[in-house]
Phi, psi and omega in degrees: 000136168294152179289314176228143181229120184257117190246110173049048186274137177235141174226131175240138167251096190060240183272359191264132180254116183274326182221132188237093174054053176268135179236136181204140173242141176238122177274160182297132171087008183247161167260119174245133188254135169240106186254155179164166186286175167309136165084010178286348183102008179303318180281329170309319186293317176296321189286324179297311180297325182285342185089009183281323180241144182277155178273144175269351179175156182093190183201157170240131189236124183240129185044041178074013173240135183287110179259011186294130174097351182293150180282157188300324180297323175292320178299310181292329182279353174284335185119018175252120182258148174225139170251107193275156177301142179076014167065319166055045166286160172279101190297331185262003169266152180290165177302315186290320183286330167298319173297319182297328172307326177292350190252018183292338182297142171304324182297340193255343191300315177300332179259016190301317178294314181291321184290330176300318182288325176297324175284326177289332172295312186293321185242064182319320187292332173292330179289320179297327187253020190298343178257004173281145179284139187301329182295340185272359179278162178285163177301322177299318180297313177300327182286319187295328175292322182294320175296313177310312185299316180295323178291336175301334181280358179062043183290151165273328180232129176251123177261122176256124179252099175058058180296342181264349191302120170086004183258157171297147196302315179299325173296314174313310179299324179290324174298315179294319172304320181293316179297325177294319182293322174296321178289321168307326177275008176104002176285126172292128186228131168247118185251117177253113194206141170274349182271091185290317186300310180299323184292313175293332177294330183281318198281134169284328183225143183210161175222158171247130179248123180232118181053046174082005180233141173283111183260342180209140168231165174158186180293157174301318180293321189286319178293328178295332176270351188292124178312319182294319176290311188293328176284313182292324193237344184245356181059040184247000000 
């Protein structure tokens, strides 16, 4: 059984169709990538799974339970975490205050202290800057903080929305190494990215989203070698 199954999901914003009967399954312990151009509907899919936008059709099933229509806080407490596009840290709070904000969920409160130390072990720079306000961090450090804050919620699945956006190439490599390490530690990941080559190299399973519809699915390696993907997204 898949950890999460997105079944025939549609999302509309007024008269605009953002997603049209999209289906995607993510197996426990894998990295699944969703690739596509700007405006393809990738962020809408993450928001639909998170309960931030309502579904116009279809359903979302997590660990065999239909969570369609659940409020976002209940979905998060079930074990679905999100690292949002643009990082969205609290700029006037310190690094540690940002991290503690991630542990507000009932499932996470009792484990706050050990989880905090685990995150400082994963991101030593955050430990060095724990008293520094988040708004003064570099873009890469803010991305690490956003990932750490998500981990504070004890998720079973993390959905990454454009984690490399706006970052320097060396920092992008660090972010992808972190994603790989989290997966090696047992985290299930849905990776939504415009960095197609990097995403497909990481992913066991992948799908291409175009104009709100899934147009191709396969293994990450298979899609990386597919001429349609290479021409449309890699300029080859």
